[in-house]
C-alpha positions as CSV (number, residue, x, y, z in Angstrom):
1,M,21.1,15.6,-0.8
2,S,22.1,12.2,0.4
3,A,19.3,9.7,1.1
4,Q,18.3,8.7,4.6
5,I,16.0,5.8,4.1
6,K,14.5,4.5,7.3
7,R,12.7,1.2,7.9
8,S,9.2,0.9,9.2
9,V,6.6,-2.0,9.5
10,S,2.9,-1.7,8.9
11,L,1.1,-3.7,11.5
12,Y,-1.3,-4.7,8.7
13,S,1.4,-7.2,7.9
14,Y,0.6,-9.2,11.0
15,Q,-3.1,-9.4,10.4
16,D,-3.3,-13.2,10.3
17,E,-1.5,-13.7,13.7
18,Y,-3.6,-10.8,15.1
19,Y,-6.9,-12.3,14.1
20,D,-5.9,-15.8,15.1
21,G,-5.1,-14.5,18.6
22,K,-1.4,-15.2,18.4
23,L,-0.5,-11.5,18.6
24,D,-2.2,-8.6,20.2
25,L,-1.3,-4.9,19.6
26,E,1.7,-5.1,21.9
27,G,2.8,-8.4,20.3
28,C,2.8,-6.7,16.9
29,L,5.0,-3.9,18.2
30,R,7.3,-6.5,19.8
31,E,7.7,-8.4,16.6
32,T,8.3,-5.2,14.7
33,A,11.1,-4.2,17.0
34,K,12.7,-7.7,16.5
35,T,13.1,-7.1,12.8
36,G,15.3,-4.1,13.4
37,A,12.8,-1.6,12.1
38,T,12.7,1.7,14.0
39,D,9.2,2.8,13.2
40,V,5.7,1.6,13.0
41,E,2.6,2.2,10.8
42,L,-0.8,1.6,12.3
43,L,-4.3,0.7,11.0
44,A,-6.2,1.9,14.0
45,E,-9.5,0.6,12.8
46,Q,-8.0,-2.9,12.4
47,M,-6.1,-3.2,15.7
48,I,-7.7,-0.9,18.2
49,K,-10.9,-2.5,19.5
50,R,-13.9,-0.3,19.8
51,F,-12.2,2.3,17.5
52,P,-12.1,5.3,17.8
53,L,-13.2,5.5,21.5
54,P,-9.9,4.2,23.1
55,I,-7.8,6.8,21.4
56,E,-9.8,9.5,23.2
57,D,-8.8,7.9,26.5
58,E,-5.6,9.4,28.0
59,A,-4.8,6.1,29.8
60,F,-4.8,4.3,26.4
61,R,-2.5,6.9,24.9
62,E,-0.2,6.7,27.8
63,N,0.1,2.9,27.4
64,W,0.6,3.4,23.6
65,F,3.5,5.7,24.1
66,S,4.9,3.5,26.9
67,M,4.9,0.5,24.6
68,L,6.6,2.5,21.8
69,K,9.3,3.5,24.3
70,Q,9.7,0.0,25.6
71,Y,10.3,-1.4,22.1
72,G,12.3,1.5,20.7
73,L,9.8,2.5,18.1
74,T,8.4,5.8,16.8
75,P,5.2,6.3,14.8
76,S,5.6,6.7,11.0
77,C,2.2,6.6,9.4
78,Y,-1.5,6.4,10.4
79,D,-3.7,4.6,7.9
80,A,-7.2,6.0,7.6
81,F,-10.2,4.9,5.6
82,L,-12.6,7.6,4.3
83,E,-15.8,5.5,4.7
84,N,-18.1,7.7,2.6
85,R,-20.6,4.9,2.1
86,I,-21.5,3.9,5.7
87,Y,-25.2,4.4,4.9
88,D,-27.1,2.1,2.6
89,N,-29.1,4.8,1.0
90,R,-26.6,7.6,0.4
91,T,-23.0,8.7,0.1
92,L,-21.8,11.1,2.8
93,S,-22.0,14.7,2.0
94,L,-18.8,16.7,1.3
95,G,-19.0,18.3,4.8
96,E,-19.4,14.9,6.4
97,Q,-16.5,13.5,4.5
98,I,-14.3,16.5,5.5
99,N,-15.3,16.0,9.1
100,M,-14.3,12.3,9.0
101,M,-11.0,13.3,7.5
102,K,-10.5,15.9,10.3
103,R,-11.4,13.3,12.9
104,D,-8.7,10.9,11.6
105,L,-6.1,13.7,11.4
106,R,-6.8,14.5,15.0
107,L,-6.6,10.8,16.1
108,A,-3.3,10.5,14.2
109,S,-2.0,13.5,16.0
110,L,-3.0,12.2,19.4
111,L,-1.0,9.0,18.7
112,G,2.0,10.8,17.5
113,F,1.9,10.1,13.8
114,P,3.3,12.8,11.4
115,V,1.6,11.4,8.3
116,L,-1.9,10.1,7.5
117,R,-2.5,7.7,4.7
118,T,-5.7,8.2,2.8
119,L,-7.1,5.9,0.2
120,V,-6.7,6.4,-3.6
121,S,-10.5,6.9,-3.8
122,T,-10.4,10.1,-1.7
123,P,-12.0,12.9,-3.7
124,M,-9.9,16.0,-4.3
125,D,-12.4,18.4,-2.7
126,V,-12.3,16.4,0.6
127,I,-8.5,16.7,0.7
128,E,-8.6,20.4,-0.1
129,G,-11.2,21.0,2.6
130,S,-9.0,19.3,5.2
131,L,-5.7,21.0,4.4
132,E,-6.1,23.9,6.9
133,Y,-6.9,21.5,9.7
134,A,-4.0,19.2,8.7
135,E,-1.6,22.1,9.1
136,S,-3.1,23.0,12.5
137,V,-2.5,19.5,13.9
138,K,0.8,19.1,12.0
139,V,-0.2,15.9,10.2
140,K,0.5,15.5,6.5
141,I,-2.1,13.8,4.3
142,G,-0.5,11.2,2.0
143,L,-2.6,9.8,-0.9
144,E,-1.8,6.2,-1.5
145,V,-0.7,5.4,-5.1
146,H,-1.9,1.9,-5.3
147,A,-2.0,-0.3,-8.4
148,P,-3.5,0.2,-10.9
149,F,-2.8,3.9,-10.3
150,S,0.6,5.4,-10.9
151,L,2.7,8.5,-10.7
152,N,3.5,10.4,-13.8
153,S,0.0,9.9,-15.1
154,H,-3.2,11.9,-15.9
155,W,-4.6,10.7,-12.6
156,A,-1.6,12.0,-10.6
157,E,-1.6,15.3,-12.5
158,G,-4.9,16.4,-10.9
159,Y,-3.5,15.9,-7.4
160,L,-0.3,17.7,-8.3
161,K,-2.3,20.6,-9.4
162,L,-4.1,20.6,-6.1
163,I,-0.7,20.7,-4.3
164,Q,0.5,23.6,-6.5
165,K,-2.8,25.5,-6.2
166,N,-2.7,25.4,-2.4
167,K,1.1,25.8,-2.1
168,T,0.8,23.2,0.6
169,P,3.5,21.0,2.2
170,Y,0.7,19.1,4.0
171,F,-0.5,17.0,1.0
172,G,1.5,14.5,-1.1
173,F,1.8,10.9,-2.2
174,I,2.4,7.5,-0.6
175,P,3.5,5.2,-3.3
176,D,2.7,1.5,-2.8
177,L,5.4,-0.8,-4.2
178,G,2.7,-3.0,-5.8
179,I,3.1,-0.6,-8.7
180,F,6.7,-1.9,-9.2
181,C,6.0,-5.6,-9.8
182,K,8.4,-6.9,-12.4
183,N,6.3,-10.0,-12.6
184,L,3.2,-11.6,-11.0
185,P,3.7,-12.9,-7.4
186,D,4.6,-16.5,-7.2
187,V,2.2,-17.0,-4.3
188,L,-0.7,-15.9,-6.7
189,R,0.5,-18.3,-9.3
190,D,0.8,-21.2,-6.9
191,K,-2.7,-20.4,-5.5
192,A,-4.1,-20.7,-9.0
193,R,-2.3,-24.0,-9.5
194,R,-3.8,-25.4,-6.2
195,A,-7.2,-24.3,-7.5
196,G,-6.7,-26.3,-10.7
197,A,-5.3,-23.7,-13.2
198,K,-3.7,-25.2,-16.4
199,E,-0.1,-24.5,-17.1
200,T,-0.9,-23.4,-20.6
201,C,-3.2,-20.7,-19.3
202,I,-0.7,-19.7,-16.6
203,R,1.9,-19.2,-19.4
204,I,-0.7,-17.1,-21.4
205,V,-1.3,-14.8,-18.4
206,D,2.3,-14.5,-17.4
207,G,3.2,-13.7,-21.0
208,A,0.5,-11.1,-21.2
209,Y,1.8,-9.4,-18.0
210,Q,5.4,-9.5,-19.4
211,S,4.1,-7.9,-22.6
212,R,2.4,-5.1,-20.7
213,R,5.5,-4.5,-18.7
214,D,7.8,-4.5,-21.8
215,K,5.5,-2.2,-23.8
216,G,4.7,0.1,-20.9
217,F,1.3,0.0,-19.1
218,V,-1.3,2.3,-20.5
219,K,-1.9,4.4,-17.3
220,I,-5.2,4.8,-15.6
221,K,-7.0,8.1,-15.9
222,Y,-8.7,10.2,-13.2
223,D,-12.4,9.6,-12.9
224,L,-14.6,9.8,-9.8
225,N,-16.2,6.6,-11.1
226,L,-13.3,4.2,-10.2
227,G,-15.1,1.2,-11.6
228,K,-15.4,2.8,-15.0
229,A,-11.8,4.1,-14.9
230,N,-10.5,0.6,-13.9
231,M,-12.4,-1.2,-16.7
232,E,-11.1,1.3,-19.3
233,Y,-7.6,0.7,-17.9
234,R,-7.9,-3.0,-18.2
235,L,-9.3,-3.0,-21.7
236,A,-6.6,-0.6,-22.8
237,N,-4.0,-3.0,-21.4
238,G,-5.2,-6.1,-23.3
239,L,-7.8,-7.6,-21.0
240,K,-10.1,-8.8,-23.8
241,E,-7.3,-10.3,-25.8
242,M,-5.8,-12.1,-22.8
243,M,-9.2,-13.5,-21.7
244,D,-10.0,-14.6,-25.2
245,A,-6.7,-16.5,-25.3
246,V,-7.4,-18.2,-21.9
247,E,-10.9,-19.2,-23.1
248,K,-9.5,-20.6,-26.3
249,A,-7.0,-22.7,-24.3
250,G,-9.9,-24.2,-22.4
251,G,-9.5,-22.2,-19.2
252,G,-11.8,-22.8,-16.3
253,P,-12.6,-20.8,-13.2
254,A,-9.1,-21.0,-11.7
255,D,-7.6,-19.8,-15.0
256,R,-10.0,-16.9,-15.2
257,M,-9.3,-16.0,-11.6
258,Y,-5.6,-15.9,-12.3
259,A,-6.1,-13.8,-15.4
260,E,-8.4,-11.3,-13.8
261,S,-6.1,-11.0,-10.7
262,S,-3.2,-10.2,-12.9
263,F,-4.6,-6.7,-13.3
264,T,-4.3,-5.9,-9.6
265,Y,-0.5,-5.6,-10.2
266,S,1.4,-3.2,-12.4
267,W,4.8,-2.0,-13.4
268,S,6.0,1.6,-13.4
269,D,9.5,2.9,-14.1
270,P,11.2,3.5,-10.7
271,K,12.2,6.8,-12.3
272,D,8.7,8.0,-11.4
273,L,9.9,8.2,-7.8
274,I,12.7,10.5,-8.7
275,D,10.4,12.8,-10.7
276,N,8.0,13.1,-7.7
277,I,10.3,12.9,-4.7
278,D,9.4,16.3,-3.4
279,Y,5.8,15.2,-2.9
280,I,6.5,11.7,-1.4
281,F,5.9,11.6,2.4
282,H,6.1,7.8,3.0
283,I,6.3,4.6,1.0
284,H,4.3,1.4,1.5
285,A,6.9,-1.3,0.8
286,K,4.3,-3.8,-0.3
287,F,5.5,-7.4,-0.7
288,Y,4.1,-10.8,-1.4
289,N,6.8,-13.4,-0.8
290,V,10.5,-13.1,0.2
291,S,12.6,-16.2,-0.3
292,E,15.0,-17.6,2.2
293,H,17.7,-15.8,0.1
294,Y,16.0,-12.5,0.9
295,E,14.7,-11.9,-2.6
296,E,11.2,-10.6,-3.2
297,T,9.7,-12.7,-5.9
298,A,7.7,-9.9,-7.6
299,V,8.6,-6.4,-6.4
300,A,11.7,-4.8,-7.8
301,I,13.3,-3.8,-4.5
302,P,16.8,-3.2,-5.7
303,E,15.6,-0.9,-8.5
304,V,13.2,1.0,-6.3
305,V,15.9,1.6,-3.6
306,A,18.4,2.7,-6.2
307,A,16.0,5.3,-7.5
308,L,15.2,6.5,-3.9
309,K,19.0,6.9,-3.3
310,T,19.4,8.9,-6.5
311,A,16.5,11.1,-5.5
312,G,17.8,11.6,-1.9
313,Y,14.7,10.2,-0.3
314,Q,14.6,11.1,3.4
315,G,11.6,9.0,4.5
316,Y,10.4,5.5,5.4
317,L,10.0,2.2,3.5
318,S,7.3,0.5,5.5
319,S,7.0,-3.3,5.1
320,E,3.4,-4.2,4.1
321,Y,2.9,-8.0,3.7
322,E,0.1,-9.0,1.5
323,G,1.1,-12.5,0.5
324,G,-1.0,-14.1,3.2
325,E,-4.2,-13.5,1.3
326,H,-3.1,-16.1,-1.2
327,L,-2.2,-18.7,1.4
328,R,-4.7,-18.5,4.3
329,Q,-7.5,-20.4,2.6
330,D,-5.5,-23.6,2.5
331,M,-2.1,-23.0,3.9
332,D,-0.5,-21.6,7.0
333,V,0.7,-18.0,7.0
334,D,3.9,-17.0,8.7
335,S,3.8,-13.2,8.6
336,I,6.4,-12.9,11.3
337,E,9.0,-14.7,9.2
338,Q,8.0,-12.9,6.0
339,V,8.3,-9.5,7.6
340,R,11.7,-10.4,9.1
341,R,13.0,-11.5,5.7
342,H,11.6,-8.4,4.1
343,Q,13.2,-6.1,6.6
344,E,16.5,-7.8,5.9
345,A,16.0,-7.5,2.2
346,L,15.3,-3.8,2.6
347,K,18.4,-3.4,4.9
348,R,20.7,-5.0,2.3
349,A,19.3,-2.9,-0.5
350,I,19.6,0.3,1.5
351,E,23.1,-0.4,2.9
352,G,24.4,-2.1,-0.3
């Protein structure tokens, strides 16, 4: 099967302009269309004021579809958040969590989205309890595979067994390209420098990341206690040794920040995409900085797209800009230009 890779933009990318009042929801759609992307991904809780009430309003939905038509866009993915700790004194019961998932599936359906993204922390029994409803509203549930999680791992095996047990086409994966970082983002490194990090310590951290990549990351295991699983993952990948080296080099707060932040990025073999292509509904094309030469400074876009072509991928690559978080404290963020560059980088990789 030949690949038909389509380009989408997550409106999450424009969060700085949105919160600064430079763009409203329609403005985000307009900028998306200008990039040449054909589809749009929405975080309704972020960009629909008084969520979820407006979505229930037919007039709001009519305006939503009118804007999509005006800008030549179609819905690709609805990003949901299973907020199971909305109360201070307890976690939501299983039934309450399933009802929240069903609510989000219904809202996604009302806005025309064929896929719902759920967070990596979503328990298996919540997903399993929502599958029948997902099929009834024709919205697939995609579990985000976000660093430090990965495909072809003990963590992913549990969810694959869930798919196979239920023989369902309504549950699968949404890989986030932050799991394909060939090196740490330059915007993270520059942020550390502005905060006073020493070049010696930066080299230690960069070298440790390169060593993890070359040896192959020890992959995270499945555990409902994500904090425990994450710490075990970090220790297995050399956290203590790296932090000891930074300390020995006289590292201060900025150096420790850079070192600790390095574990929010990871490297997986793009072949993992080929192995799991039957279960991949959508892809978050996470990126941090695209140069004026249309090269992403951390994410291995050419290698990822090559793997998707080999696999015959039929879905979306949805630009998700996350570099602004390393800039906004002391620098201007231009998400609009970054998304434009990223869409061009994706286009060149897809068409090349």
